[in-house]
C-alpha positions as CSV (number, residue, x, y, z in Angstrom):
1,M,-27.0,-22.2,54.3
2,S,-28.5,-20.9,51.0
3,E,-31.3,-19.3,53.0
4,C,-28.9,-17.7,55.5
5,L,-29.5,-13.9,55.4
6,K,-26.0,-13.1,56.4
7,L,-24.5,-15.0,53.4
8,K,-27.0,-13.3,51.1
9,N,-26.0,-9.8,52.3
10,Q,-22.3,-10.7,51.8
11,N,-22.9,-11.9,48.3
12,R,-24.9,-8.7,47.5
13,R,-22.0,-6.6,48.8
14,H,-19.5,-8.5,46.7
15,Q,-21.6,-8.1,43.5
16,T,-22.0,-4.3,44.1
17,G,-18.2,-4.0,44.7
18,N,-17.5,-5.8,41.4
19,N,-19.8,-3.5,39.5
20,K,-17.9,-0.5,40.8
21,A,-14.4,-2.0,40.3
22,R,-12.0,0.2,38.5
23,E,-10.9,-1.2,35.2
24,R,-7.2,-1.2,34.4
25,V,-5.7,-0.3,31.1
26,Y,-2.1,0.1,30.0
27,A,-0.5,3.0,28.1
28,L,3.0,4.0,27.2
29,G,3.3,7.6,28.3
30,G,6.6,8.3,30.0
31,G,10.3,8.0,29.0
32,E,11.5,6.8,25.6
33,V,9.7,4.5,23.3
34,N,10.9,0.9,23.7
35,P,12.1,-0.3,20.3
36,D,10.8,-3.8,21.1
37,L,7.2,-2.7,21.3
38,N,4.9,-2.6,18.4
39,V,4.5,1.2,18.3
40,I,4.9,4.0,15.7
41,T,5.2,7.7,16.4
42,G,4.3,10.6,14.1
43,T,3.0,14.2,14.0
44,F,-0.5,14.5,12.6
45,L,-3.5,16.8,12.8
46,L,-6.1,16.3,15.5
47,N,-9.0,18.7,15.5
48,N,-6.8,21.0,13.3
49,H,-4.0,21.0,15.8
50,Y,-0.6,19.3,15.2
51,A,-0.2,16.5,17.7
52,F,2.8,14.2,18.5
53,I,1.0,10.8,18.3
54,L,1.9,7.3,19.4
55,F,0.2,4.4,17.7
56,D,0.4,1.7,20.4
57,S,-1.2,-1.8,20.0
58,G,-0.4,-2.4,23.6
59,A,-2.8,0.3,24.9
60,N,-6.4,-0.8,25.3
61,R,-7.8,2.7,24.9
62,S,-6.8,6.0,23.3
63,F,-5.5,8.8,25.4
64,M,-4.8,12.5,25.2
65,S,-2.6,14.6,27.5
66,T,-4.5,17.0,29.7
67,T,-2.3,19.8,28.4
68,F,-3.1,19.2,24.8
69,S,-6.8,18.6,25.6
70,S,-7.1,22.3,26.6
71,L,-6.6,23.1,22.8
72,I,-9.6,20.9,21.8
73,D,-12.8,22.8,22.0
74,V,-14.9,19.8,23.1
75,V,-16.5,19.4,26.5
76,P,-15.5,16.0,28.1
77,S,-18.2,13.5,28.9
78,A,-18.4,11.5,32.1
79,L,-17.8,7.8,32.0
80,D,-19.8,5.2,34.0
81,V,-16.6,3.6,35.3
82,S,-13.3,5.0,36.5
83,Y,-10.2,3.8,34.7
84,A,-6.8,3.3,36.4
85,V,-4.2,3.9,33.7
86,E,-0.8,2.4,34.3
87,L,2.0,4.2,32.4
88,A,5.4,2.8,31.4
89,D,7.2,4.6,34.2
90,G,5.1,2.8,36.8
91,R,2.8,5.7,37.6
92,V,-0.9,5.0,37.8
93,V,-3.3,7.9,36.9
94,G,-7.0,7.9,37.0
95,S,-9.6,9.1,34.5
96,D,-13.4,9.1,34.5
97,T,-14.0,11.3,31.4
98,I,-13.8,11.0,27.7
99,I,-13.6,13.5,24.8
100,R,-15.9,12.2,22.1
101,G,-16.1,13.1,18.4
102,C,-12.5,14.2,17.8
103,T,-11.3,14.3,14.2
104,L,-8.0,12.7,13.2
105,N,-6.5,13.7,9.9
106,L,-4.4,11.1,8.2
107,L,-3.3,11.8,4.6
108,D,-6.2,14.2,4.2
109,H,-8.7,11.4,5.3
110,L,-10.8,12.2,8.4
111,F,-11.3,9.6,11.1
112,N,-13.5,9.9,14.2
113,I,-11.8,9.1,17.5
114,D,-12.9,9.2,21.2
115,I,-10.0,10.0,23.6
116,M,-9.6,9.9,27.4
117,P,-7.7,12.8,28.8
118,I,-4.9,11.8,31.3
119,E,-1.5,13.1,32.4
120,L,1.0,12.3,29.6
121,S,4.5,13.7,29.3
122,S,6.1,12.3,26.2
123,F,3.1,12.4,23.7
124,N,0.1,14.6,23.0
125,V,-2.0,11.6,22.0
126,I,-1.8,7.8,22.3
127,I,-3.9,5.8,19.8
128,G,-4.8,2.4,21.2
129,M,-6.5,-0.8,20.2
130,D,-10.0,0.7,20.5
131,W,-9.3,2.9,17.5
132,L,-7.0,0.5,15.7
133,S,-9.5,-2.3,15.8
134,T,-12.4,-0.1,14.8
135,Y,-10.7,0.9,11.6
136,H,-8.9,-2.5,11.1
137,A,-5.5,-0.7,11.3
138,V,-2.3,-2.7,11.4
139,I,1.0,-1.5,12.8
140,I,4.1,-2.8,10.9
141,Y,6.9,-1.8,13.1
142,N,9.9,-2.9,11.0
143,E,8.7,-0.6,8.2
144,K,7.6,2.1,10.6
145,I,4.1,2.4,9.0
146,V,0.5,2.0,9.9
147,R,-1.8,0.5,7.3
148,I,-5.5,1.4,7.3
149,P,-8.1,0.0,4.8
150,Y,-10.2,2.9,3.5
151,V,-13.1,2.2,1.2
152,N,-11.4,0.5,-1.8
153,K,-7.8,1.5,-1.0
154,L,-5.1,1.0,1.6
155,L,-3.7,4.0,3.4
156,T,-0.1,3.8,4.4
157,I,0.8,6.1,7.3
158,Q,4.5,6.8,7.6
159,G,5.8,7.2,11.2
160,N,8.8,9.2,12.4
161,G,10.5,6.2,14.0
162,N,11.5,6.0,17.6
163,D,13.6,9.0,18.1
164,G,10.9,11.3,19.5
165,G,10.5,13.0,16.2
166,S,14.0,14.4,16.0
167,N,14.7,12.9,12.6
168,L,11.8,14.2,10.6
169,R,12.0,13.7,6.8
170,L,11.5,16.9,4.9
171,N,10.0,16.8,1.4
172,I,10.2,19.6,-1.2
173,I,6.9,20.3,-3.0
174,S,6.1,22.5,-5.9
175,Y,4.3,25.8,-5.8
176,T,1.2,24.4,-7.5
177,K,0.9,21.6,-4.9
178,T,1.5,24.2,-2.1
179,Q,-1.3,26.3,-3.5
180,K,-3.7,23.3,-3.5
181,Y,-2.9,22.7,0.2
182,I,-3.7,26.4,0.9
183,E,-7.0,26.1,-0.9
184,K,-7.9,23.1,1.2
185,G,-7.3,25.1,4.3
186,H,-4.0,23.6,5.5
187,P,-1.9,26.0,7.6
188,V,1.3,27.4,5.9
189,F,4.3,28.6,7.8
190,L,6.9,30.9,6.3
191,V,10.3,30.4,7.8
192,Q,13.5,32.2,7.0
193,I,16.8,30.6,8.1
194,T,19.9,32.7,8.2
195,K,23.5,31.7,9.0
196,R,25.6,34.1,10.9
197,K,29.3,33.9,9.9
198,T,31.7,34.4,12.8
199,K,35.2,35.7,12.3
200,D,38.1,33.4,12.9
201,K,40.0,35.3,15.7
202,S,42.9,32.8,15.6
203,K,43.9,34.3,12.2
204,E,44.0,37.8,13.5
205,K,46.5,36.8,16.2
């Protein structure tokens, strides 16, 4: 039987099929963030663009929404294998390209990251275990932080929580510190908020 040509051809077809099999990865990309999952959300700079990012230890790879990827001036590279990415809402989307050499800015420290563009609705970027394990980052959900060892110190990245970024904590900084941020090239936005006072018509009656 081992010399049977028919069996040899069948085995060869099976091996070829396995080499071309689509790998499956999981990512949270639709609906609200499940509070039971080990994830942190926050808004950070990616290639000098503000991105709403999900740190997810349950995702094998890192992903970027196709809409946000149009802002990144990097040509995607083709992958040798096609990935079938299963999102939290049950949809499966495919990707066979990757954007290499992106720059993630965390606390003014720059990190390299390779990201696969896929259809995402809730987040601009999902950072998965490929990046977390590379930089030995640890997600501490109950404190809503990500800890990353960097040279001889430990960076602590504060997340926004699980409210989709609606409860952002605002900090007041001095003029001197603002000037230093400007000198480093950080964008500055001038916002004027006015409150319009409406007349109480009930008193007029």
